C-alpha positions in Angstrom: -8.5 5.2 12.5 -5.7 4.5 9.9 -5.5 5.7 6.2 -3.6 4.4 3.2 -2.0 7.6 1.3 -0.6 6.2 -2.1 1.1 8.7 -4.4 1.3 7.8 -7.8 4.3 7.6 -10.2 6.6 5.2 -12.0 9.9 3.6 -10.1 13.2 4.2 -11.5 15.2 7.2 -11.0 15.0 7.9 -15.2 11.5 9.1 -13.7 12.4 10.3 -10.0 11.9 14.3 -10.6 9.6 13.9 -13.8 6.4 15.8 -13.5 3.9 12.1 -13.6 6.0 11.4 -10.4 4.6 14.5 -8.3 2.9 11.9 -6.1 6.0 10.2 -5.1 7.1 13.8 -4.2 4.7 14.5 -2.0 5.1 11.3 0.3 8.7 11.9 0.2 8.1 15.3 1.6 5.7 14.1 4.0 7.5 11.0 5.4 10.2 13.5 5.8 8.4 15.6 8.2 6.6 13.3 9.7 9.6 10.6 10.1 10.1 7.2 9.0 11.7 5.6 6.6 10.8 3.7 2.8 11.0 -0.4 2.8 10.1 -2.6 -0.2 7.4 -5.1 0.1 4.5 -6.4 -2.2 4.4 -4.1 -5.4 5.1 -1.1 -3.4 7.5 1.5 -1.5 5.8 1.7 1.8 6.5 3.9 5.0 4.1 3.9 7.9 3.9 7.0 10.4 2.1 9.1 11.7 -0.1 12.3 12.6 -1.7 13.3 15.5 -3.3 10.3 16.7 -3.8 9.1 13.0 -2.1 5.8 11.8 -0.5 6.7 7.8 0.2 4.1 5.6 2.3 5.8 2.8 2.6 4.2 0.0 4.5 4.6 -4.1 3.4 1.7 -6.3 6.2 0.0 -7.9 4.1 -1.7 -10.7 4.3 1.9 -12.7 1.5 3.7 -13.7 -0.7 1.6 -15.5 -0.8 -1.0 -12.8 -1.5 1.0 -10.3 -4.9 -0.3 -9.2 -2.9 -3.8 -8.3 -0.4 -2.4 -5.5 -4.2 0.0 -4.4 -6.4 -3.2 -4.5 -3.6 -5.4 -3.0 -3.1 -3.1 -0.4 -6.3 -2.4 0.5 -7.7 -5.6 1.4 -4.0 -6.2 3.5 -5.0 -3.0 5.8 -8.6 -3.8 5.7 -8.9 -0.2 4.1 -12.5 1.0 3.1 -12.5 3.0 0.3 -13.0 7.1 2.6 -10.0 6.1 4.6 -8.0 6.2 0.7 -6.2 9.0 -0.8 -4.5 8.7 -4.0 -1.9 11.7 -5.3 -1.6 12.4 -8.6 -0.9 14.6 -11.3 -2.9 16.3 -13.3 -2.7 18.1 -16.3 -6.2 20.3 -16.6 -4.8 22.0 -13.6 -2.0 25.0 -13.7 1.2 24.0 -12.0 1.2 23.8 -8.4 -2.6 23.7 -8.1 -4.5 21.7 -6.2 -7.8 20.2 -6.3 -9.4 17.2 -3.9 -12.2 15.2 -5.3 -14.1 12.3 -3.0 -15.1 10.2 -6.1 -14.8 10.6 -9.6 -13.9 9.3 -13.6 -10.5 8.8 -14.5 -10.4 11.8 -17.2 -7.7 10.2 -18.7 -5.2 9.8 -16.6 -3.9 5.9 -16.6 -2.9 5.6 -13.0 -6.7 6.2 -11.6 -8.1 4.0 -15.0 -6.3 0.7 -13.3 -7.5 1.9 -9.7 -10.9 2.2 -11.2 -10.7 -0.7 -12.7 -9.0 -2.4 -9.6 -11.4 -1.6 -7.7 -14.3 -1.5 -9.3 -15.2 1.8 -8.5 -14.2 5.3 -9.0 -15.7 6.4 -5.2 -12.8 7.4 -3.3 -11.2 10.3 -2.7 -8.1 11.5 -5.1 -6.0 14.7 -4.6 -5.1 15.8 -7.7 -1.5 18.1 -8.3 -1.9 20.4 -11.4 1.3 20.1 -13.5 0.0 22.2 -16.2 -0.5 21.4 -20.0 2.4 23.2 -21.5 2.5 20.9 -24.5 2.7 20.8 -28.2 -0.6 18.0 -29.0 1.0 14.6 -29.6 3.7 15.6 -27.0 1.0 15.0 -23.7 3.6 12.0 -22.7 6.8 13.4 -22.9 5.7 16.5 -21.0 4.1 14.4 -18.3 7.5 12.7 -18.3 9.9 15.3 -18.7 11.4 17.7 -15.5 10.0 21.1 -14.1 11.6 23.8 -16.2 13.1 26.6 -14.0 10.1 28.6 -13.7 8.4 25.9 -12.7 10.4 24.5 -9.6 9.4 26.9 -7.1 6.0 26.5 -8.1 5.9 22.8 -7.9 8.0 23.1 -4.3 5.4 25.4 -3.1 2.7 23.3 -4.0 4.4 19.7 -2.5 4.3 21.6 0.6 0.6 22.6 0.3 -0.2 18.7 -0.9 1.5 17.3 2.4 -0.6 19.9 4.3 -3.7 18.3 2.6 -3.1 15.2 3.4 -2.4 15.9 7.0 -6.1 17.8 7.2 -7.6 15.0 5.3 -7.0 12.7 8.2 -7.7 14.9 11.0 -10.8 16.4 9.4 -14.4 15.8 7.5 -13.5 15.3 3.9 -16.0 18.0 3.1 -14.6 20.5 4.7 -11.3 19.8 3.6 -12.2 19.6 -0.2 -13.9 23.4 0.5 -10.4 24.5 1.9 -8.3 22.9 -0.7 -10.6 23.5 -3.7 -11.1 27.5 -2.7 -7.1 28.4 -2.9 
């Protein structure tokens, strides 16, 4: 069985450690643990690895957040991936920093990356792991906040959350998704 695990973010060094790039950060952590290397391919940075007999195709779209759907759609077709074999990892300002929430379907919640994926796939029914980055910003300053770096108080919480998210991905590919959802969302 193979899975397409997509971390959302923006390419470029200026975005590397921002809240909006937590999807990339989770995949970097996971690949560091499982082994493998990133290479460039159509619309993405891609790495291949495995966990307990499951083939994992890790993607970091290089299309910028607003066009993430282009990369996801292309690689789903290329690898013949069904929606239930897809996992999108994305930041979420509606959750406290480091909090995880697995959903098997749903709306984009105002997230431009998920909006693009929903439009490209023409459906909202695919698993996504939402990673809380908090909402400690003044009205009208959301963009600056998500494109900002973590403060010193957030860093250890985020680092712990990244480790938990890596574990969540491994659970997702080896256990029934409903069970994984219950375990992750209860924490």
